[in-house]
C-alpha positions in Angstrom: -89.1 95.8 143.3 -88.7 99.4 142.3 -88.1 100.4 145.9 -85.5 97.7 146.5 -83.8 98.8 143.4 -83.7 102.3 144.8 -82.0 101.3 148.0 -79.5 99.2 146.0 -78.7 102.2 143.9 -77.2 103.8 147.0 -74.2 101.6 146.6 -73.9 102.6 143.0 -74.5 106.3 142.9 -74.9 107.4 146.5 -71.4 106.2 147.1 -69.0 107.5 144.7 -68.1 107.5 148.4 -66.5 104.7 147.7 -62.7 113.5 138.1 -46.3 126.0 125.2 -48.8 128.6 124.6 -47.7 128.3 121.0 -48.6 125.4 118.7 -45.3 125.8 116.9 -43.1 122.8 117.0 -39.4 123.3 116.5 -37.4 120.2 115.9 -33.7 120.5 116.4 -31.9 120.3 113.1 -28.8 118.7 114.4 -30.7 115.5 115.4 -29.6 112.5 113.4 -31.6 109.4 113.5 -29.9 107.3 110.8 -28.4 104.0 111.5 -25.4 102.4 109.9 -23.8 98.9 109.8 -20.4 97.4 110.0 -19.1 94.3 108.3 -20.5 92.0 111.1 -24.0 92.9 110.0 -24.8 94.3 113.4 -26.1 97.7 114.0 -24.3 99.8 116.6 -24.7 103.2 118.1 -22.2 105.8 116.9 -21.4 108.2 119.7 -22.6 111.3 117.8 -26.0 109.8 116.7 -29.2 110.1 118.6 -31.0 106.9 117.5 -32.3 103.6 118.6 -30.4 100.4 118.2 -31.4 97.2 116.4 -29.2 94.2 116.0 -30.4 92.6 112.7 -29.7 94.3 109.3 -32.6 92.5 107.6 -35.0 93.6 110.3 -38.3 95.0 108.9 -38.6 97.0 112.1 -35.5 98.9 111.2 -36.6 99.5 107.6 -39.9 101.0 108.9 -38.1 103.1 111.4 -35.7 104.6 108.9 -38.6 105.7 106.7 -39.8 108.0 109.5 -39.0 111.7 109.7 -37.4 113.1 112.9 -40.8 114.4 114.1 -42.4 111.0 113.5 -39.6 109.2 115.4 -40.2 111.3 118.5 -43.9 110.6 118.1 -43.3 106.9 118.1 -40.6 106.9 120.8 -42.5 108.9 123.4 -45.7 106.8 123.0 -43.7 103.6 123.1 -44.5 102.5 126.7 -48.3 102.4 126.0 -48.0 101.1 122.5 -45.6 98.3 123.5 -47.8 97.3 126.4 -50.6 96.6 123.9 -48.3 94.6 121.5 -48.6 97.1 118.7 -46.0 98.4 116.3 -43.5 100.8 117.8 -41.7 101.7 114.6 -44.6 102.8 112.4 -46.8 105.9 112.8 -49.8 103.7 112.3 -49.4 101.0 115.1 -51.4 98.5 113.0 -51.0 97.3 109.4 -54.4 98.5 108.3 -56.8 101.3 108.9 -60.2 100.3 110.2 -62.9 101.5 112.6 -63.1 97.9 113.9 -59.4 97.7 114.6 -57.7 96.8 117.9 -56.8 100.4 118.2 -60.4 101.5 117.9 -61.3 99.1 120.7 -58.6 100.5 123.0 -59.6 104.1 122.3 -63.2 103.3 123.3 -62.3 101.3 126.4 -59.5 103.5 127.8 -60.6 107.0 126.8 -64.2 106.7 125.5 -63.2 108.1 122.2 -65.6 107.2 119.4 -65.3 110.0 116.9 -63.0 112.6 115.5 -64.8 115.3 117.5 -64.2 113.2 120.7 -60.5 113.1 119.9 -60.2 116.9 119.2 -62.0 117.6 122.5 -59.8 115.2 124.3 -56.6 116.7 123.0 -57.8 120.3 123.7 -58.6 119.4 127.3 -55.1 118.0 127.8 -53.6 121.0 126.1 -55.5 123.2 128.6 -54.5 121.0 131.6 -58.1 120.0 132.3 -57.5 116.2 132.0 -55.0 113.7 133.3 -53.3 112.4 136.4 -51.1 115.5 136.6 -54.2 117.7 137.1 -54.9 115.8 140.3 -51.3 116.0 141.4 -51.2 119.7 140.9 -54.5 120.0 142.8 -52.8 118.0 145.6 -49.8 120.3 145.6 -52.1 123.3 145.9 -53.9 121.7 148.8 -50.6 121.0 150.6 -49.5 124.6 150.0 -52.6 126.4 151.2 -52.9 124.1 154.3 -49.3 123.9 155.3 -50.2 124.2 159.0 -52.4 121.1 158.8 -51.8 117.4 158.8 -52.9 115.5 155.8 -55.8 113.9 157.7 -56.9 117.4 158.8 -56.8 118.5 155.2 -58.9 115.5 154.3 -61.6 116.5 156.8 -61.5 120.2 155.9 -61.7 119.6 152.1 -63.9 116.5 152.3 -61.6 114.3 150.2 -62.7 111.0 148.9 -60.3 108.0 149.3 -58.7 108.3 145.9 -58.0 112.1 146.4 -56.6 111.4 149.8 -54.3 108.6 148.5 -53.1 111.0 145.8 -52.5 113.7 148.5 -50.3 111.3 150.5 -48.5 110.2 147.3 -47.8 113.9 146.4 -46.5 114.6 149.8 -44.0 111.8 149.5 -42.9 112.4 145.9 -43.2 116.0 145.0 -39.5 116.8 145.6 -38.6 113.8 143.4 -41.1 114.5 140.6 -40.3 118.3 140.4 -42.4 120.9 138.7 -43.7 118.7 135.8 -45.1 116.0 138.1 -46.8 113.3 136.0 -46.7 115.1 132.7 -44.7 112.3 131.1 -47.5 109.8 131.8 -50.3 112.2 130.6 -48.7 113.4 127.5 -47.2 110.0 126.7 -50.8 108.7 126.7 -52.1 111.5 124.5 -49.4 110.7 121.9 -50.4 107.0 122.1 -54.0 107.8 121.7 -53.3 110.0 118.6 -51.3 107.1 117.0 -54.2 104.7 117.7 -56.5 107.2 116.0 -54.6 106.7 112.8 -55.3 102.9 112.9 -58.9 103.5 113.9 -59.5 105.8 110.9 -60.3 108.8 113.1 -57.3 110.9 112.0 -54.9 110.9 109.1 -51.2 110.6 109.8 -50.7 114.2 109.0 -53.6 115.3 111.3 -52.3 113.1 114.2 -48.7 114.4 113.8 -49.9 118.1 113.8 -51.9 117.5 117.0 -49.0 115.7 118.6 -46.3 118.3 117.9 -47.0 120.6 120.9 -47.0 117.6 123.3 -43.8 116.2 121.8 -42.1 119.6 122.1 -43.0 119.9 125.7 -41.8 116.4 126.6 -38.4 116.5 124.9 -37.7 119.9 126.6 -39.0 119.1 130.0 -37.0 115.9 130.5 -33.3 115.4 130.2 -33.1 111.9 128.8 -35.0 108.8 127.9 -34.4 107.4 131.3 -35.6 110.6 133.0 -38.7 110.5 130.9 -39.6 106.8 131.5 -38.8 107.1 135.2 -41.3 109.9 135.5 -43.7 107.9 133.4 -43.4 105.0 135.8 -44.6 107.2 138.7 -47.7 108.0 136.6 -48.2 104.3 136.2 -48.3 103.8 140.0 -50.9 106.6 140.5 -53.0 105.3 137.6 -53.0 101.8 139.1 -54.5 102.7 142.5 -56.9 105.1 140.8 -58.3 102.1 138.9 -58.4 99.5 141.6 -55.0 97.9 141.8 -51.5 98.7 143.0 -48.6 98.3 140.6 -45.2 98.0 142.3 -42.8 100.7 141.3 -39.9 98.3 141.0 -41.8 96.0 138.6 -42.7 99.0 136.5 -39.1 100.2 136.3 -37.9 96.7 135.5 -40.4 96.7 132.6 -39.1 100.0 131.3 -35.5 98.8 131.5 -36.3 95.6 129.6 -36.9 97.7 126.5 -33.6 99.5 126.8 -31.6 96.3 126.1 -30.7 95.6 122.6 -32.5 92.4 121.6 -30.4 89.8 119.8 -33.5 88.6 117.9 -33.8 92.0 116.3 -37.4 92.5 117.4 -36.8 95.4 119.8 -35.7 99.0 119.4 -34.0 100.8 122.3 -34.5 104.5 122.7 -32.1 104.8 125.6 -29.5 106.8 123.7 -31.9 109.4 122.2 -30.7 112.8 123.2 -33.4 115.0 124.6 -32.9 118.8 124.2 -34.0 119.3 127.8 -34.2 123.1 127.4 -36.8 123.4 130.3 -35.3 120.9 132.7 -34.5 123.8 135.0 -33.6 122.7 138.6 -35.7 119.5 138.5 -34.1 116.3 139.6 -33.0 114.2 136.6 -34.3 110.7 137.4 -32.6 107.4 136.6 -33.9 103.9 137.1 -31.9 103.7 140.3 -33.6 106.7 142.0 -37.1 106.2 140.5 -38.3 104.8 143.8 -41.7 104.9 145.6 -41.7 102.9 148.9 -44.9 104.1 150.7 -45.0 104.0 154.4 -47.5 101.6 156.0 -49.9 104.5 156.6 -49.7 105.6 153.0 -50.1 102.1 151.8 -53.3 101.7 153.9 -54.8 104.8 152.3 -53.9 103.4 148.9 -55.6 100.1 149.8 -58.7 102.1 150.9 -58.7 103.9 147.5 -58.4 100.6 145.7 -61.3 99.2 147.8 -63.5 102.1 146.7 -62.6 101.9 143.0 -62.4 98.2 142.2 -65.8 96.6 141.4 -64.3 93.2 141.2 -63.3 92.8 144.9 -65.3 91.0 147.5 -66.7 93.9 149.5 -66.9 92.1 152.9 -63.5 90.3 152.6 -61.9 93.6 151.4 -63.5 95.6 154.3 -62.3 93.1 156.9 -58.7 93.5 155.8 -59.1 97.3 156.5 -61.5 97.1 159.4 -59.1 98.2 162.1 -57.7 101.0 160.0 -61.2 102.3 159.1 -62.4 102.2 162.7 -59.3 104.2 163.9 -60.1 106.9 161.3 -63.9 107.4 161.5 -63.6 111.1 161.9 -62.4 111.3 158.2 -65.1 111.4 155.5 -63.1 109.0 153.2 -63.0 106.3 155.9 -66.5 106.8 157.4 -68.0 106.5 154.0 -66.3 103.1 153.6 -67.7 102.0 157.0 -71.1 103.2 155.8 -70.8 101.3 152.6 -70.1 98.1 154.5 -73.1 98.7 156.8 -75.4 99.3 153.9 -74.2 96.2 152.1 -74.5 94.1 155.3 -78.2 95.3 155.6 -79.1 95.2 151.9 -77.8 91.8 150.9 -79.9 89.8 153.4 -82.9 91.9 152.5 -82.4 91.3 148.8 -82.1 87.5 149.5 -85.3 87.6 151.6 -87.1 89.3 148.7 -85.8 86.8 146.2 -87.1 83.8 148.2 -90.4 85.5 148.9 -90.0 86.3 152.6 -89.7 90.0 152.3 -92.6 92.3 151.4 -91.9 95.5 149.5 -95.0 97.3 150.9 -94.5 100.8 152.2 -94.3 99.9 155.9 -91.7 97.2 155.3 -89.5 99.6 153.2 -90.0 102.3 155.8 -88.8 100.1 158.6 -85.8 99.0 156.6 -84.9 102.5 155.6 -85.2 103.8 159.2 -82.5 101.2 160.1 -80.3 102.6 157.4 -80.9 106.1 158.7 -79.2 105.3 161.9 -75.9 104.5 160.0 -76.2 107.8 158.2 -76.7 109.8 161.4 -73.5 108.2 162.7 -71.5 109.0 159.5 -72.7 112.5 159.1 -70.5 113.8 162.0 -67.4 113.4 159.7 -69.1 115.4 156.9 -70.4 118.2 159.1 -66.8 119.4 159.7 -66.1 119.8 156.0 -65.5 123.3 154.8 -65.3 122.4 151.1 -68.5 121.2 149.4 -67.7 118.9 146.4 -69.3 116.0 144.6 -68.2 113.6 147.4 -69.9 115.8 150.0 -73.1 116.2 147.9 -73.3 112.4 147.1 -73.3 111.7 150.9 -76.2 114.0 151.6 -78.0 112.7 148.4 -77.8 109.2 149.8 -78.9 110.4 153.2 -81.9 112.2 151.7 -82.9 109.2 149.6 -83.0 107.0 152.6 -84.9 109.6 154.6 -87.5 109.8 151.7 -87.9 106.0 151.7 -88.3 106.1 155.5 -91.0 108.7 155.1 -89.0 110.9 157.5 -89.9 114.4 156.3 -87.8 116.1 159.1 -84.6 114.2 158.2 -85.3 114.6 154.5 -85.5 118.4 155.0 -82.3 118.3 157.1 -80.3 116.3 154.5 -81.6 118.4 151.6 -80.5 121.5 153.4 -76.9 120.5 152.8 -77.4 120.3 149.0 -76.8 123.2 146.6 -79.8 123.6 144.3 -77.6 125.5 141.7 -74.9 122.8 141.6 -77.0 119.7 142.1 -78.7 119.5 138.7 -79.1 115.8 137.8 -82.3 113.9 137.9 -81.7 112.3 141.4 -81.2 115.7 143.0 -84.3 117.1 141.2 -86.4 114.3 142.7 -85.2 115.0 146.2 -85.8 118.8 145.9 -89.3 118.1 144.5 -90.1 115.6 147.3 -88.8 118.0 150.0 -90.8 121.0 148.7 -93.9 118.8 148.5 -93.5 117.8 152.1 -92.9 121.4 153.2 -96.1 122.4 151.3 -98.1 119.8 153.1 -96.6 120.8 156.5 -97.5 124.5 155.9 -101.0 123.6 154.8 -101.5 121.6 158.0 -100.8 124.8 159.9 -103.2 126.6 157.6 -100.3 128.7 156.2 -101.7 128.4 152.7 -99.6 131.2 151.2 -96.4 129.4 152.2 -97.9 126.0 151.1 -98.8 127.5 147.7 -95.3 128.8 147.3 -93.7 125.4 148.2 -96.0 123.5 146.0 -95.3 125.7 143.0 -91.5 125.2 143.7 -92.0 121.5 143.8 -93.8 121.7 140.4 -90.9 123.6 138.9 -88.7 120.6 139.7 -91.2 118.3 137.9 -90.8 120.5 134.9 -87.0 120.4 135.2 -87.0 116.6 135.4 -89.2 116.3 132.3 -86.8 118.6 130.4 -83.7 116.6 131.2 -82.4 114.5 128.3 -81.4 111.6 130.4 -83.8 110.0 132.9 -83.4 106.8 135.0 -85.4 103.7 134.0 -87.0 103.5 137.5 -87.3 107.0 139.0 -88.3 107.3 142.6 -91.5 109.1 141.7 -94.0 108.7 138.9 -93.6 112.0 137.2 -97.1 112.2 135.6 -99.1 111.2 138.7 -96.9 113.3 140.9 -97.5 116.3 138.6 -101.2 115.7 138.8 -101.2 115.6 142.6 -99.2 118.8 142.8 -101.5 120.6 140.5 -104.4 119.5 142.7 -102.6 120.7 145.8 -101.8 124.1 144.1 -105.5 124.5 143.2 -106.6 123.7 146.7 -104.1 126.1 148.4 -104.9 128.8 145.9 -108.6 128.6 146.8 -107.6 129.6 150.4 -105.7 132.7 149.3 -107.1 136.2 149.3 -108.3 137.2 145.8 -105.3 139.4 145.0 -102.8 136.7 145.8 -104.7 134.0 144.1 -104.3 135.9 140.8 -100.5 136.0 141.2 
């Protein structure tokens, strides 16, 4: 059963195939957020005021809003899209009535950002401040790829830089939208989410209101100066929503997203909505960027781009039916088998097609998991890897996607007891960069095979060196804090065997070398 679990793991981890310099905040003193009424008991926007509109004088929402400072109002407004989506309070710094580590906000923080503690939050904020997290990081990387490969087509870039399907979809997206999005790209989406997370931290009892606001100020300052208006901000935010959707296994239509944004700009007769449409953004850093409106916030991907987005969705959404989903992309995939992102999808399908019947046979008792049966099965899988590797051999950039392919290739070769292919696949891995347990197992197994091969040729000096190297990987595996429940090798017995091999090889060495 352990060996079947190993092969099934290929689908899980072998195929990921399928991550102002100043903190000063200057609020503009001439901003006025107060709201007044007339005799009709309706609130209206005075032309010189930068404030939201509410239609009911008795509205508790309005009372809460008017208690906020100017800084706090920006904090609430800029985080509104996410907060509103989760049916939380827009007009209070704490989006919930109470503070609790069991709150709805705490659940959202854990589910969306994996934030469980104050230290997690501080690290999260710092990474965004340093531009190490967020969709905009990927878009900036895509811009850089397009710039340094200006003489290549996007598919040629995908081969050269070994892009996975999500990165490739983002590259196409960036190519089609970079002139519209301007220099700030998806900053509205990223920083809007940081602000939302900080407000949720108040409700989750991870931060005080003062702490959250102090952390928020640099992000607020950036947003209100990078964008010219509320409509400009939310239109850019909508583009981020599109990218985030296909990164997480779905495709949200841009028109629907914009309609959703517009809905909250309409004054609600029931007095339950605020509209931020008239807030005046300072816009000191808008520069020559296009100022977006709901009319020109448009993303209509070509059929080719849409297919790449569908491929990205296929490789990120665990809920889809793999066969049904693959069949809808079958023709597109077959036409693009020279590209790593598509050949990996083809390989995933072939593995699934082979593994599922085998797993069923095992479940009903007609498949034996003895060594010979697993070797025969793994040799069949190796044929698919040998076909797929052609696309990866042309890659000039070695990244996680590249290494995951060769890790899967090496694992199957190991199960097939094919030492030559194992050695070939492992040769594409970087021992300095590939440090997790799975890679250590492969390096250990490969050095062990090489030791046995050298010993069979009576080259005991080389055999001794390889066996010692294999043993060093056993020691590395034992030192790792996280280990899989069902490792490919039994560490203790493997270590014992290696020590016996080392003793035997050492006995054949000249006296001086045996002392080394």
